[in-house]
C-alpha positions in Angstrom: 39.3 -19.6 -22.7 36.3 -18.3 -20.3 38.4 -14.9 -20.1 38.5 -14.8 -24.2 34.9 -16.1 -24.7 33.7 -13.1 -22.4 35.9 -10.4 -24.1 34.8 -11.6 -27.3 30.9 -11.0 -26.0 31.7 -7.3 -24.8 33.4 -6.5 -27.9 30.5 -7.8 -30.1 28.1 -5.6 -27.6 29.6 -2.7 -28.0 30.7 -2.7 -31.8 34.0 -4.4 -31.1 35.1 -2.0 -28.2 36.7 -4.1 -25.4 35.6 -1.5 -22.6 32.9 -2.3 -20.3 29.3 -0.8 -20.4 28.9 2.0 -18.2 26.4 1.4 -15.5 22.5 2.8 -16.2 22.2 5.4 -14.1 19.1 5.6 -11.6 17.0 8.6 -13.9 17.4 6.2 -16.8 15.9 3.3 -15.2 12.2 2.4 -16.7 9.0 0.4 -14.6 10.4 -2.6 -16.3 13.6 -2.8 -14.1 11.8 -2.0 -11.0 9.5 -5.2 -11.6 11.9 -7.5 -12.5 11.5 -10.8 -10.7 8.3 -9.9 -9.2 5.5 -12.5 -9.2 2.4 -12.7 -11.6 -0.2 -10.7 -10.5 -2.5 -12.0 -7.7 -6.1 -12.0 -8.4 -9.5 -13.6 -7.1 -12.5 -14.1 -9.5 -15.3 -11.4 -9.3 -17.4 -14.5 -7.7 -15.1 -15.0 -4.9 -16.5 -14.1 -1.1 -15.3 -11.5 1.0 -13.7 -14.5 3.2 -12.1 -16.0 0.7 -10.6 -12.6 -0.5 -9.4 -11.7 2.7 -7.9 -15.1 2.8 -5.9 -14.3 -0.1 -4.5 -11.4 1.3 -3.5 -13.2 4.1 -1.7 -16.1 2.2 0.2 -13.7 0.1 1.0 -11.0 2.4 -0.6 -8.0 0.0 -2.8 -5.3 1.0 -4.8 -5.3 -2.1 -6.1 -7.8 -4.9 -7.5 -7.5 -8.6 -10.5 -8.8 -9.6 -11.0 -10.6 -12.5 -14.5 -11.4 -14.3 -15.5 -12.3 -18.1 -15.0 -10.1 -20.7 -17.8 -7.8 -21.9 -19.8 -7.9 -19.2 -18.5 -5.4 -16.6 -17.4 -1.6 -16.4 -14.1 -1.4 -15.0 -13.4 0.9 -11.7 -13.1 4.5 -13.1 -14.3 3.1 -16.6 -11.0 1.5 -17.2 -10.6 -1.4 -19.5 -7.8 -3.7 -18.5 -8.0 -6.9 -20.2 -5.9 -9.9 -20.4 -5.7 -11.5 -23.8 -4.2 -14.7 -25.3 -0.7 -13.6 -26.5 -1.0 -15.7 -29.9 -4.6 -14.8 -30.9 -5.3 -11.4 -29.4 -8.5 -13.1 -27.7 -9.6 -11.5 -24.7 -9.9 -14.0 -21.7 -10.5 -11.8 -18.6 -11.3 -8.2 -17.8 -10.1 -6.6 -14.6 -12.8 -4.8 -13.3 -11.1 -3.2 -10.0 -8.7 -3.6 -7.3 -10.0 -4.5 -3.8 -8.3 -3.4 -0.6 -8.4 -4.0 3.2 -10.2 -0.8 3.5 -13.0 -2.0 1.4 -13.8 -4.8 3.1 -13.3 -2.7 6.5 -15.8 -0.1 5.0 -18.2 -2.7 3.7 -18.0 -4.2 7.2 -18.9 -1.4 9.1 -21.2 0.1 6.6 -24.6 -0.6 8.6 -22.5 -1.5 11.8 -22.3 -4.9 13.0 -24.3 -5.7 16.5 -22.3 -7.1 19.1 -22.2 -10.8 19.8 -24.6 -11.6 22.9 -23.1 -14.1 25.3 -24.7 -17.2 25.0 -27.0 -16.3 21.7 -25.9 -15.6 18.1 -26.2 -11.9 18.5 -25.0 -10.1 15.1 -22.9 -12.8 14.1 -25.2 -13.9 11.6 -25.1 -10.7 10.1 -21.4 -10.4 9.7 -21.4 -13.9 8.5 -23.6 -12.6 5.6 -21.5 -9.6 4.8 -18.5 -12.1 5.0 -20.1 -14.3 1.7 -21.2 -11.5 -0.3 -19.2 -11.6 -3.9 -16.1 -9.4 -3.8 -17.3 -7.8 -7.2 -20.1 -5.9 -5.3 -17.7 -3.8 -3.0 -15.6 -2.6 -5.0 -14.9 1.3 -4.6 -16.0 1.5 -1.3 -13.0 3.6 -0.8 -11.7 6.0 -2.8 -8.3 4.6 -3.8 -10.5 1.7 -5.5 -12.7 4.2 -7.4 -9.8 3.6 -10.4 -7.8 1.2 -11.5 -4.5 2.0 -13.5 -1.8 0.8 -15.6 2.0 1.8 -16.0 4.0 0.7 -19.2 6.9 -1.2 -18.9 8.8 1.3 -20.7 7.7 4.5 -18.6 10.8 6.2 -16.9 11.3 5.6 -13.3 11.2 9.3 -12.7 7.4 9.3 -14.6 6.5 6.5 -12.2 7.9 8.5 -9.1 5.8 11.1 -10.4 2.7 9.1 -10.3 3.0 7.3 -6.9 3.9 10.7 -5.4 0.3 12.2 -6.0 -1.6 9.4 -3.9 -1.5 6.3 -6.3 -0.5 3.4 -4.3 -0.6 0.8 -6.9 -0.8 -0.1 -10.7 -0.8 -2.9 -13.1 1.9 -3.4 -15.4 1.8 -5.3 -18.7 4.5 -8.1 -18.6 4.5 -7.7 -22.9 4.5 -3.7 -22.9 6.1 -2.3 -25.9 5.1 1.2 -26.1 8.3 3.6 -26.0 8.5 7.0 -24.1 4.9 6.4 -21.9 4.4 8.8 -19.2 1.7 8.7 -16.6 -0.9 5.9 -15.8 -3.6 4.7 -18.4 -6.9 3.5 -18.1 -7.1 1.0 -21.1 -4.5 -1.7 -21.5 -4.5 -5.5 -23.0 -1.5 -7.9 -22.1 -1.3 -11.6 -21.8 -0.1 -11.1 -18.2 0.3 -8.2 -15.5 2.2 -7.2 -12.5 1.3 -4.8 -9.8 3.9 -2.2 -9.0 3.0 -0.7 -5.5 4.8 2.3 -3.3 6.7 0.1 -1.3 8.3 -1.8 -4.6 9.3 1.7 -5.7 11.0 2.8 -2.4 12.4 -0.7 -2.1 14.0 -0.3 -5.7 15.4 3.5 -4.9 16.9 2.1 -1.7 18.7 -0.5 -3.7 20.0 2.5 -5.7 20.9 4.4 -2.6 24.5 5.3 -3.7 23.2 7.8 -6.3 20.4 9.3 -3.8 23.2 10.1 -0.9 22.6 13.5 -1.7 19.3 13.6 -0.3 19.6 10.5 2.0 21.6 12.5 4.3 20.0 15.5 4.8 17.0 15.8 7.4 13.5 15.5 7.4 12.5 19.1 8.6 14.9 20.6 6.1 13.4 19.1 3.3 9.8 20.2 3.9 8.4 16.4 3.5 7.0 16.4 7.4 2.9 16.4 6.9 2.1 18.8 10.0 -2.0 17.8 9.7 -2.3 14.4 11.6 -5.8 13.0 12.1 -6.2 10.1 14.6 -8.1 8.3 17.1 -8.1 8.3 21.0 -7.3 5.1 23.2 -11.0 5.3 24.0 -11.9 4.5 20.7 -13.5 0.9 19.5 -12.7 -0.9 16.7 -15.8 -0.7 14.9 -15.5 3.6 14.9 -12.2 3.6 14.0 -13.0 2.1 11.1 -15.8 4.4 10.2 -13.3 7.2 10.8 -10.8 5.9 8.6 -13.3 4.8 5.8 -14.9 8.4 6.1 -11.4 10.2 5.5 -9.8 7.4 3.0 -7.3 6.6 5.7 -5.3 3.3 5.6 -3.8 3.9 9.2 -4.3 6.3 12.0 -2.3 7.2 15.2 -3.9 6.4 18.4 -3.5 9.3 20.9 -3.7 9.2 24.6 -7.2 10.7 25.6 -7.2 13.8 28.1 -10.0 14.7 30.3 -8.7 18.3 29.5 -9.7 18.3 25.9 -13.3 16.2 26.1 -12.6 14.4 22.7 -15.5 12.5 21.1 -14.1 9.0 21.0 -16.3 7.8 18.0 -14.8 10.9 15.7 -11.3 11.6 14.2 -9.4 14.1 16.1 -6.4 16.4 15.8 -3.3 14.2 16.8 -0.7 17.0 16.6 0.7 17.6 20.2 -0.9 14.6 21.6 0.7 11.3 23.1 1.5 8.7 20.8 0.0 5.3 22.2 0.2 3.0 19.1 -1.1 2.8 15.4 -4.5 1.0 13.9 -4.2 0.3 10.3 -6.5 -1.6 7.9 -4.0 -4.5 7.4 -4.8 -5.2 11.0 -7.9 -7.0 10.5 -6.2 -9.6 8.3 -4.2 -10.7 11.4 -8.1 -11.4 13.2 -9.6 -14.6 12.7 -13.2 -14.1 10.9 -14.7 -16.5 13.8 -13.3 -13.9 16.5 -14.3 -10.5 14.4 -17.6 -10.2 15.5 -16.5 -10.0 19.2 -13.6 -7.9 18.1 -15.4 -4.7 16.4 -16.9 -3.6 19.9 -13.4 -3.8 21.6 -11.5 -0.9 22.9 -8.7 -0.4 19.6 -5.9 -0.9 22.4 -7.7 -4.0 24.0 -8.4 -5.4 20.3 -4.3 -5.0 19.2 -3.0 -6.5 22.4 -5.5 -9.2 21.8 -4.5 -9.8 18.0 -0.7 -10.6 19.1 -1.9 -13.8 20.9 -3.3 -15.1 17.4 -1.1 -17.4 14.9 -2.4 -15.3 12.0 0.0 -12.5 13.2 3.0 -14.0 12.6 1.6 -15.7 9.3 0.7 -12.1 8.0 3.7 -10.4 9.2 1.9 -7.8 10.7 3.3 -5.3 13.4 0.1 -4.3 15.6 1.9 -4.1 19.2 0.8 -1.1 20.7 4.3 -0.9 22.4 5.6 -0.5 19.1 6.3 2.9 17.8 7.3 3.5 14.1 8.5 7.0 14.7 11.4 9.6 13.8 12.0 13.4 14.8 12.0 16.3 12.6 16.2 16.2 12.8 16.1 12.6 11.4 17.7 12.0 8.5 15.7 10.8 5.6 17.8 7.5 5.1 16.7 6.7 8.4 12.8 7.7 7.5 13.3 4.9 4.3 14.8 2.1 6.6 12.1 2.3 9.0 9.3 2.2 6.5 11.1 -0.6 4.8 11.8 -2.6 7.8 8.4 -2.4 9.3 6.8 -2.6 5.9 4.7 0.9 6.7 3.6 3.5 4.7 4.0 6.3 7.1 6.6 7.0 9.8 4.8 9.2 12.7 7.1 12.2 13.6 7.4 13.1 17.2 8.9 15.6 19.1 11.6 15.1 21.9 8.5 14.8 24.5 7.2 11.7 22.0 4.3 14.0 21.2 3.1 14.0 17.5 4.4 16.6 15.2 3.5 15.2 12.0 4.0 12.2 9.8 6.0 11.4 6.6 4.1 8.8 4.1 5.6 7.1 1.3 4.2 9.6 -1.2 6.0 12.2 0.4 9.4 10.4 0.4 8.6 9.5 -3.6 8.1 13.4 -3.9 11.1 14.9 -2.2 13.4 12.3 -4.1 11.9 13.0 -7.4 12.1 16.7 -6.8 16.3 16.4 -5.7 16.9 13.9 -8.9 15.2 16.5 -11.1 17.3 19.0 -9.7 20.6 17.4 -10.1 22.5 17.6 -13.3 21.7 15.1 -15.9 
């Protein structure tokens, strides 16, 4: 009986035909397929303190959080008007005024510097404490990525989504009840009853699930695909944490390689350096600060960056955050690595860039998630429909 009912249902679905429906190709998928099963958007109110915002990032293992405010009182980031409305009445409940990332937090902390703590005294601890208690709404847009807030429609094609994320947009909100057809690109205006967030990493994981259709590009080498970015800015192993934060903020970088300093070059350890052909020591990421207890952050800001990362290994927050901060762990590939290997490393280590090194362990460049998405999209467009 079960088999009969299944056959009847299949025939009804396909207008009497008993043959199964062909599986939808990756290029025909929509953003709605990408967000299937995702939890509702994580957000904080505009009045939340910076300390509470960091706690939200840590608890949810995320790198950015939406900021919600009462409607009609704010101008959204980049002039956006992304509203949450009652599904039945259409009454506006809240206005998403921006997205705050960990780099925004670091930019705020490093903005006017924070004096190191003095043994036996308060030092600059009071200043840092005051910085952590400011409303999160006051730091929106401190880094370039947060200057605009975008939405992607539920029915936007995967290829259009890939184009958006290949151009440097890291995340966008998706209205749950989106109904417009043939929508391409991102929008600044939207009203919906609720939202999800979709990120570059979500897209990469989705593409990985459909790797059978991408075998033609995943089995090719990074060098031949032209996916290697050979300009790499980093910091040295003698840079301190506060200077690294300032360097990252000034260049809108979420992570930098740590390279070995040499007497021959005469590096300025307070500035970004050209990391090309330098020995890779480790990685410093904006998300590393999530694993540092706020109570210890004051004393950490003026530490050597390598010592800081080693110290974080001993904090219980590291496991809770799911962070990779060991200076001994390098997420790298080589120019001859297959693209599949690079994708797997990015997903398994949850990093947004994989450093490319030569046979001597010297930096040759990097492959970012945006690079990977761009390469895959170009290949998909070149394949017969």
